[in-house]
N, C-alpha and C positions, 0 to 999 in steps of 0.2 A: 769765607763761609757766606752763603747766601741766606736771605731771610727765610725763616721757617715758622714764624709766629704771626698769626693774624692780628688785625687791629683790635678785635674784641679780646682776644687772648692777652695782648699786650696791656690793654687797659686794666684787665682783671689782675694781672701780675703786678702792675705798678701800685694799684690800690691796696692789694694784700700786703705787698712789701712795705709800703708806707705805714700801714696799720701796725705791722709787726715792729718796725723801727720805732714808731711813736710809743707803742706799749713798752718797749724796752727802755726808752728814754724816761718815761714817767714812772718806771718801776712796777708797772702792773704785771709784767712778766719778767723772767730772769734774762740773763745775758744772751740766751739762745734766740731771743727776738731779733738780734742783729743779723740772723740768717735772712732777714727780710731784704738785705742789700742784694742778694742773689736775684730774686724776682724783679727788683727794681732795675738792675742792670740788663737782665735778659729782655725785659719788657721795653726798655729804652732803646736797645740796639736791634730788637726784632729777631734775635738769634738765640736759640736754646741748644747748647751743646749736647744735652741729654736726649734731645729729639733725634739726633743723627743716627746713633746705633739702633734706635728703636724704629727708625723709618717713618717718623711722624712729621707731618707738615701741615699746619693749620692755615698757612698762608695760601690764598687762592691765586696769587700772582704767579705767572709762569717763571720758573727759575732759569 
């Protein structure tokens, strides 16, 4: 699978993911905060499987 997430999109995903996981760890939100692991992983790898069937590609690099 090729990259389909831009650098800005990646940064936002990682920040939001870290915020959710941190909130779950501190008890500010429930266990659902662990869903933040998903945006951390998709942001780290630059690939979003959900973008494929939707035909979305925020990455400007040629694939």
